[in-house]
N, CA, C and O of each residue as an XYZ file, in Angstrom:
340
protein
N     107.561    120.993    103.458
C     106.674    120.785    104.503
C     107.532    120.588    105.817
O     108.536    119.877    105.865
N     107.014    121.306    106.873
C     107.718    121.192    108.180
C     106.845    120.451    109.121
O     105.663    120.756    109.283
N     107.456    119.430    109.769
C     106.722    118.563    110.700
C     107.548    118.512    111.954
O     108.718    118.131    111.948
N     106.891    118.917    113.058
C     107.609    118.980    114.351
C     108.899    119.812    114.316
O     109.887    119.498    114.979
N     108.851    120.845    113.545
C     110.045    121.708    113.401
C     111.111    121.194    112.518
O     112.187    121.790    112.480
N     110.902    120.125    111.796
C     111.875    119.506    110.894
C     111.420    119.742    109.472
O     110.269    119.451    109.149
N     112.279    120.259    108.608
C     111.923    120.394    107.174
C     112.092    119.048    106.492
O     113.177    118.466    106.487
N     110.957    118.547    105.893
C     110.982    117.267    105.257
C     111.584    117.306    103.854
O     111.872    116.256    103.279
N     111.772    118.463    103.314
C     112.289    118.627    101.926
C     111.389    117.985    100.948
O     111.861    117.578     99.886
N     110.098    117.856    101.221
C     109.092    117.344    100.273
C     107.687    117.810    100.702
O     107.484    118.215    101.847
N     106.763    117.748     99.806
C     105.382    118.157    100.175
C     104.734    117.064    100.997
O     105.236    115.945    101.101
N     103.594    117.427    101.581
C     102.844    116.459    102.417
C     102.437    115.245    101.631
O     102.560    114.122    102.120
N     101.944    115.447    100.393
C     101.550    114.300     99.557
C     102.740    113.410     99.245
O     102.622    112.186     99.287
N     103.849    113.985     98.941
C     105.082    113.258     98.590
C     105.561    112.524     99.805
O     106.039    111.398     99.663
N     105.467    113.085    101.010
C     105.861    112.405    102.246
C     105.039    111.207    102.487
O     105.574    110.157    102.842
N     103.689    111.314    102.302
C     102.831    110.180    102.431
C     103.141    109.128    101.438
O     103.172    107.949    101.791
N     103.378    109.493    100.186
C     103.669    108.513     99.111
C     104.960    107.729     99.386
O     105.057    106.526     99.143
N     105.990    108.509     99.931
C     107.267    107.860    100.198
C     107.084    106.927    101.372
O     107.550    105.788    101.352
N     106.386    107.425    102.421
C     106.163    106.467    103.602
C     105.440    105.228    103.191
O     105.824    104.132    103.602
N     104.407    105.351    102.393
C     103.611    104.144    102.006
C     104.427    103.226    101.138
O     104.296    102.007    101.251
N     105.300    103.785    100.238
C     106.167    102.950     99.452
C     107.184    102.170    100.378
O     107.436    100.978    100.197
N     107.727    102.903    101.345
C     108.631    102.189    102.301
C     107.890    101.130    103.063
O     108.404    100.030    103.268
N     106.633    101.462    103.506
C     105.780    100.574    104.324
C     105.566     99.260    103.531
O     105.737     98.177    104.090
N     105.189     99.349    102.213
C     104.939     98.087    101.429
C     106.177     97.348    101.249
O     106.114     96.122    101.328
N     107.336     97.929    101.008
C     108.638     97.241    100.852
C     108.923     96.481    102.105
O     109.286     95.306    102.061
N     108.755     97.171    103.281
C     109.112     96.547    104.545
C     108.153     95.400    104.798
O     108.569     94.357    105.302
N     106.864     95.564    104.458
C     105.887     94.484    104.644
C     106.269     93.286    103.908
O     106.166     92.194    104.466
N     106.739     93.384    102.602
C     107.134     92.219    101.871
C     108.375     91.597    102.416
O     108.602     90.405    102.206
N     109.216     92.371    103.130
C     110.346     91.815    103.797
C     110.025     91.024    105.017
O     110.648     90.000    105.300
N     109.041     91.504    105.749
C     108.652     90.830    107.050
C     107.658     89.689    106.858
O     107.529     88.867    107.764
N     106.978     89.592    105.780
C     105.907     88.617    105.617
C     106.461     87.137    105.760
O     105.798     86.307    106.382
N     107.616     86.825    105.211
C     108.017     85.409    105.342
C     108.697     85.031    106.662
O     108.983     83.863    106.922
N     108.943     86.045    107.477
C     109.709     85.799    108.772
C     108.825     85.011    109.723
O     107.717     85.432    110.056
N     109.325     83.871    110.152
C     108.683     83.100    111.156
C     107.444     82.327    110.746
O     106.707     81.849    111.608
N     107.202     82.194    109.474
C     106.010     81.490    108.940
C     106.387     80.089    108.619
O     107.406     79.854    107.969
N     105.582     79.128    109.062
C     105.733     77.754    108.738
C     104.539     77.264    107.957
O     103.408     77.610    108.296
N     104.745     76.482    106.936
C     103.708     76.016    106.051
C     103.060     74.745    106.638
O     103.590     74.138    107.569
N     101.951     74.374    106.094
C     101.339     73.139    106.541
C     102.224     71.920    106.323
O     102.248     70.994    107.134
N     102.965     71.940    105.188
C     103.902     70.891    104.849
C     104.961     70.749    105.919
O     105.275     69.644    106.360
N     105.517     71.903    106.340
C     106.593     71.873    107.363
C     106.132     71.362    108.713
O     106.908     70.756    109.452
N     104.859     71.608    109.041
C     104.390     71.183    110.413
C     103.710     69.845    110.364
O     103.276     69.351    111.405
N     103.589     69.207    109.156
C     102.918     67.935    108.962
C     101.463     67.991    109.370
O     100.919     66.966    109.780
N     100.825     69.098    109.281
C      99.387     69.218    109.515
C      98.707     69.038    108.200
O      99.064     69.687    107.217
N      97.707     68.149    108.160
C      97.018     67.912    106.904
C      95.595     68.403    107.045
O      94.861     67.902    107.896
N      95.192     69.337    106.264
C      93.852     69.880    106.208
C      93.263     69.571    104.855
O      93.862     69.937    103.844
N      92.153     68.937    104.784
C      91.584     68.564    103.494
C      91.248     69.781    102.685
O      90.546     70.686    103.135
N      91.783     69.782    101.439
C      91.512     70.895    100.541
C      92.445     72.064    100.674
O      92.378     73.000     99.877
N      93.321     72.039    101.667
C      94.275     73.171    101.917
C      95.540     72.950    101.139
O      95.997     71.816    100.998
N      96.149     74.085    100.601
C      97.384     73.981     99.954
C      98.466     73.615    100.944
O      98.440     74.155    102.050
N      99.400     72.759    100.650
C     100.479     72.394    101.565
C     101.393     73.597    101.834
O     102.069     73.634    102.863
N     101.422     74.545    100.957
C     102.307     75.712    101.197
C     101.639     76.823    101.970
O     102.260     77.851    102.238
N     100.394     76.638    102.329
C      99.588     77.687    103.079
C     100.200     77.854    104.489
O     100.529     76.860    105.136
N     100.356     79.117    104.969
C     100.890     79.326    106.304
C      99.950     78.784    107.426
O      98.727     78.875    107.317
N     100.523     78.250    108.446
C      99.717     77.795    109.585
C      99.272     78.961    110.379
O      98.071     79.117    110.599
N     100.178     79.810    110.833
C      99.782     80.987    111.645
C     100.640     82.205    111.149
O     101.758     82.387    111.630
N     100.129     83.032    110.198
C     100.958     84.109    109.589
C     101.157     85.235    110.568
O     102.072     86.023    110.331
N     100.396     85.411    111.661
C     100.564     86.479    112.621
C     100.577     87.829    111.932
O     101.521     88.591    112.139
N      99.581     88.169    111.124
C      99.531     89.332    110.360
C      99.469     90.637    111.188
O     100.048     91.669    110.847
N      98.721     90.505    112.302
C      98.622     91.731    113.145
C      99.978     92.150    113.698
O     100.341     93.326    113.649
N     100.694     91.220    114.202
C     102.077     91.536    114.682
C     102.966     92.051    113.564
O     103.739     92.988    113.764
N     102.870     91.482    112.461
C     103.656     91.906    111.265
C     103.295     93.309    110.827
O     104.193     94.070    110.465
N     102.054     93.685    110.839
C     101.643     95.066    110.491
C     102.216     96.034    111.476
O     102.700     97.092    111.074
N     102.184     95.723    112.763
C     102.730     96.651    113.792
C     104.193     96.759    113.536
O     104.682     97.886    113.462
N     104.965     95.673    113.389
C     106.395     95.758    113.206
C     106.701     96.444    111.868
O     107.671     97.198    111.792
N     105.905     96.209    110.800
C     106.138     96.874    109.566
C     106.059     98.383    109.733
O     106.916     99.108    109.229
N     105.044     98.861    110.433
C     104.809    100.280    110.637
C     105.964    100.850    111.448
O     106.470    101.921    111.113
N     106.376    100.198    112.457
C     107.542    100.744    113.250
C     108.817    100.811    112.439
O     109.536    101.810    112.450
N     109.090     99.679    111.706
C     110.335     99.655    110.861
C     110.279    100.718    109.720
O     111.274    101.374    109.413
N     109.082    100.856    109.112
C     108.949    101.791    108.061
C     109.081    103.251    108.547
O     109.613    104.109    107.842
N     108.590    103.500    109.748
C     108.739    104.822    110.341
C     110.176    105.108    110.651
O     110.620    106.242    110.471
N     110.965    104.087    111.132
C     112.398    104.274    111.401
C     113.135    104.533    110.104
O     114.037    105.371    110.086
N     112.798    103.862    109.025
C     113.452    104.106    107.725
C     113.113    105.444    107.223
O     113.987    106.102    106.659
N     111.869    105.929    107.383
C     111.413    107.201    106.864
C     112.147    108.294    107.668
O     112.621    109.263    107.075
N     112.252    108.159    109.012
C     112.935    109.115    109.795
C     114.381    109.211    109.423
O     114.929    110.312    109.392
N     115.015    108.121    109.143
C     116.389    108.048    108.718
C     116.612    108.796    107.388
O     117.591    109.521    107.211
N     115.618    108.577    106.426
C     115.633    109.277    105.220
C     115.541    110.768    105.335
O     116.248    111.501    104.643
N     114.653    111.229    106.223
C     114.513    112.620    106.474
C     115.775    113.219    107.053
O     116.256    114.271    106.629
N     116.298    112.499    108.049
C     117.565    112.995    108.700
C     118.677    113.075    107.600
O     119.403    114.067    107.531
N     118.792    112.084    106.798
C     119.765    112.124    105.734
C     119.522    113.269    104.775
O     120.470    113.929    104.351
N     118.301    113.513    104.432
C     118.020    114.640    103.497
C     118.348    116.005    104.195
O     118.772    116.948    103.526
N     118.160    116.094    105.467
C     118.509    117.310    106.209
C     120.031    117.503    106.340
O     120.541    118.622    106.283
N     120.690    116.450    106.506
C     122.136    116.529    106.767
C     122.848    116.891    105.372
O     123.761    117.715    105.327
N     122.395    116.255    104.302
C     122.992    116.492    103.009
C     122.358    117.636    102.264
O     122.859    118.001    101.201
N     121.258    118.242    102.767
C     120.505    119.303    102.148
C     120.182    118.959    100.708
O     120.390    119.761     99.797
N     119.664    117.739    100.518
C     119.274    117.233     99.185
C     117.985    117.911     98.758
O     117.474    117.638     97.672
């Protein structure tokens, strides 16, 4: 598949599958960054688990995950074009 004049060395479906796999891995890496639990902040909510995050900022993490996953995917495509894999 050729995208913006660059040969991806994979089909469109494979490119989507690889990007989504990278996206999920990056998401799991970014999820714990900057999260404080109820126990760490000494906030007590009745019935809440002490390990529950106070403010997980999921919107920001999804944006950062997408940008980082895109960078990793572009690096992979560049690597595949340089090495002709």
